[in-house]
Every structure is written in structure tokens, then in C-alpha cells.
C-alpha positions as CSV (number, residue, x, y, z in Angstrom):
1,M,-21.1,20.1,-22.0
2,T,-18.5,18.0,-20.1
3,D,-17.7,19.1,-16.7
4,V,-13.9,19.3,-16.2
5,Q,-11.9,20.3,-13.2
6,L,-8.3,21.0,-13.0
7,V,-6.6,18.8,-10.3
8,E,-3.1,18.6,-8.9
9,L,-2.4,15.1,-7.5
10,R,0.8,14.0,-5.7
11,V,1.3,10.2,-6.5
12,N,4.4,8.3,-5.5
13,G,6.3,11.7,-4.8
14,E,5.5,13.2,-8.3
15,R,3.2,16.1,-9.0
16,H,0.6,15.5,-11.7
17,D,-1.6,18.3,-13.2
18,L,-4.8,16.8,-14.7
19,A,-8.0,18.0,-16.3
20,I,-10.6,15.4,-15.3
21,S,-14.3,15.0,-14.6
22,P,-15.0,15.5,-11.0
23,R,-16.8,12.1,-11.0
24,R,-13.6,10.1,-11.9
25,T,-12.6,7.7,-9.3
26,L,-9.0,7.8,-8.0
27,A,-8.6,4.1,-9.3
28,D,-9.5,5.2,-12.8
29,V,-7.3,8.2,-12.8
30,L,-4.3,6.2,-11.5
31,R,-4.7,3.4,-14.0
32,H,-5.9,5.3,-17.1
33,D,-4.4,8.8,-16.8
34,L,-1.2,8.0,-14.8
35,G,-0.6,4.5,-16.2
36,L,-0.2,3.0,-12.6
37,T,-1.8,-0.3,-13.3
38,G,-0.7,-2.0,-10.1
39,T,-3.9,-0.5,-8.5
40,H,-6.3,-3.2,-9.5
41,V,-10.1,-2.7,-9.8
42,G,-12.2,-5.7,-8.7
43,C,-15.7,-5.1,-7.3
44,E,-15.8,-1.4,-7.6
45,H,-17.9,-1.2,-4.4
46,G,-15.0,-1.1,-1.8
47,I,-15.4,-4.6,-0.6
48,C,-12.6,-6.5,-2.2
49,G,-9.7,-4.2,-1.4
50,A,-7.7,-4.8,-4.6
51,C,-7.7,-1.2,-5.3
52,T,-6.2,-0.2,-1.8
53,V,-3.6,2.6,-2.0
54,L,-2.2,5.0,0.8
55,V,-3.7,8.3,1.0
56,D,-1.7,10.4,3.6
57,D,-0.2,7.1,4.7
58,Q,-3.7,5.6,5.5
59,P,-5.1,2.6,3.5
60,A,-8.0,3.7,1.3
61,R,-10.2,2.1,-1.4
62,A,-9.5,4.0,-4.6
63,C,-12.6,2.9,-6.2
64,L,-14.7,4.7,-3.5
65,L,-12.7,7.9,-3.7
66,F,-13.2,10.7,-6.4
67,A,-9.7,11.9,-7.5
68,V,-10.8,15.5,-6.7
69,Q,-11.2,14.5,-3.1
70,V,-7.4,13.7,-2.7
71,E,-6.1,16.8,-4.3
72,N,-4.1,18.0,-1.2
73,S,-3.1,14.4,-0.2
74,Q,0.0,12.3,-0.6
75,I,-1.0,9.2,-2.6
76,R,1.1,6.1,-2.7
77,T,0.4,3.1,-5.0
78,V,2.0,-0.3,-5.0
79,E,4.6,1.1,-7.6
80,S,6.1,3.2,-4.7
81,L,7.2,0.1,-2.8
82,A,10.0,-1.1,-5.1
83,G,13.4,0.6,-5.1
84,P,14.5,2.8,-8.1
85,D,16.4,-0.3,-9.6
86,G,13.3,-2.6,-9.2
87,E,14.5,-4.1,-6.0
88,L,11.8,-5.5,-4.0
89,S,10.9,-3.7,-0.8
90,D,11.1,-5.7,2.4
91,L,7.3,-6.3,2.4
92,Q,7.3,-7.5,-1.1
93,Q,10.2,-9.7,-0.3
94,C,8.4,-11.3,2.6
95,F,5.3,-11.9,0.3
96,S,7.6,-13.7,-2.1
97,D,9.4,-15.7,0.7
98,H,6.2,-16.9,2.3
99,H,4.3,-17.4,-1.0
100,G,1.8,-14.7,0.1
101,L,0.4,-14.6,-3.5
102,Q,-0.8,-16.8,-6.1
103,C,-2.7,-15.4,-9.0
104,G,-1.6,-11.9,-7.8
105,F,-4.7,-10.0,-8.6
106,C,-5.2,-9.0,-4.9
107,T,-1.6,-8.6,-4.0
108,P,-1.1,-5.0,-4.6
109,G,-4.1,-4.3,-2.3
110,F,-2.7,-6.5,0.3
111,L,0.7,-4.8,0.0
112,M,-0.6,-1.4,0.5
113,L,-2.9,-2.3,3.2
114,A,-0.1,-4.0,5.1
115,E,2.4,-1.1,4.4
116,G,0.0,1.4,5.9
117,Y,-0.9,-0.8,8.8
118,L,2.7,-1.8,9.7
119,A,3.6,2.1,9.6
120,E,1.0,2.7,12.2
121,E,1.2,-0.6,14.1
122,P,4.8,-1.9,14.1
123,D,4.3,-4.2,17.1
124,A,1.2,-5.8,15.6
125,S,0.4,-9.4,16.8
126,R,-0.4,-12.3,14.4
127,E,-4.0,-12.0,15.5
128,E,-4.2,-8.3,14.7
129,I,-2.5,-8.8,11.4
130,R,-5.0,-11.5,10.6
131,E,-8.0,-9.3,11.5
132,V,-6.6,-6.5,9.3
133,V,-5.9,-8.6,6.3
134,A,-9.4,-10.1,6.5
135,S,-10.6,-6.8,5.2
136,N,-9.3,-7.6,1.7
137,L,-10.5,-10.6,-0.3
138,C,-8.2,-13.3,-1.7
139,R,-9.6,-16.3,-3.5
140,C,-6.3,-18.1,-3.8
141,T,-4.1,-18.2,-0.7
142,G,-6.4,-18.9,2.2
143,Y,-4.7,-15.8,3.9
144,Q,-2.3,-17.9,6.2
145,T,0.7,-17.2,3.9
146,I,-0.4,-13.4,3.7
147,V,-0.4,-13.4,7.5
148,D,2.9,-15.1,7.8
149,A,4.5,-12.6,5.2
150,V,3.3,-9.5,7.1
151,D,4.2,-10.9,10.5
152,D,7.7,-11.7,9.2
153,C,8.1,-8.3,7.8
154,A,6.9,-6.7,11.0
155,S,9.5,-8.9,12.9
156,R,12.3,-7.9,10.5
157,R,11.5,-4.3,10.7
158,R,11.5,-4.4,14.5
159,A,14.8,-6.1,14.4
160,V,16.3,-3.4,12.3
161,L,15.0,-0.8,14.6
162,Q,16.3,-2.6,17.6
163,A,19.8,-2.9,16.0
164,A,19.8,0.7,15.3
165,L,18.8,1.7,18.8
166,D,21.4,-0.6,20.2
167,T,24.1,0.8,17.8
168,E,23.0,4.3,18.9
169,R,23.3,3.4,22.6
170,T,26.7,1.9,22.1
171,A,28.0,5.0,20.3
172,G,26.5,7.1,23.0
173,S,28.1,5.4,25.8
174,T,31.6,5.5,24.3
175,A,31.4,9.2,23.6
């Protein structure tokens, strides 16, 4: 007899009710049940990072999690980054601008790792970024262009935040 469990997953802001085996990995459910193939499966041992997604805004290896473990969590995949019209997010644009990808297999994992990290550490230094991205494997880029892309995105996000603060201060002083 097959063991099946009913699970409610919240992925990229959408609710999904699924009947799955409790032993199914999050990576397999995302790819095969929900059709979110941007989550790549490489080593299936949590080493390569190609399957990195955000679980409650924290980077996590989807190949190491059972889908039933994240039932009450918010899950984000690389598909959540682009705008509704397919416009690249700022992070994706920085990866493109800095040629932070070559074959592209590892790119979704790097994007989600960076998205989670920059949300938590918006003032990250290049050295800190280098240390974080070293946790994912890339056989093509040599990492420098990935570090450049993440650093540029962090700088751009800080500039946007600073401009908003400056505007708010100016509006407050004229009131």
C-alpha cells in the first residue's frame, strides 16, 4: 500500500493542495507536481546548491527537504523573481549585466541564495558575498562575475533605499 499524505504548500504566493508520499523531496514536488522546473536538481546531496529555494525567506536546499516538512511555510522559487510580464528582477538583470551565468544550470540556485542573503544582509561586503556564494557550485564562471553581480545588485538596492529616505526627509522638512 502506498503511503500518501495531503499537504498544502504555499509556493510563490499560490496555495497548492497535493496528495504526495511523505518521502517526496521538495525539489521533486516543485519540479514534477507543480511544473516549476527552475529549481534544478544536481547532486541530490545538498552540496551543489542548484536546488536552492527560499523557505520563509531563508535559502534552503530543496533536495534535502521533504515537501511535508514545509507545509506551513512560504516557499519561493526562481520563478518568483521575474515580474508578471516576464521583466527581469534587479538581481536577474545584474546577473545578465555582469555575465554571472554561462551554462545556466547553477544560476537559479545562485539567484535564490543571493535573494535571501541580500534581504537579510543588504550592506554585505564583497568578501561576505564571496563567502556566501562559495556555498554553491559553479563549473563555468569562476565565481568572480557572480560576486560582481550580487555586489552590484546590493549597491543598487542601497541607492534606491537611500533615495527613498532622502525623498522622505525632504518631504518631511517642507511639511
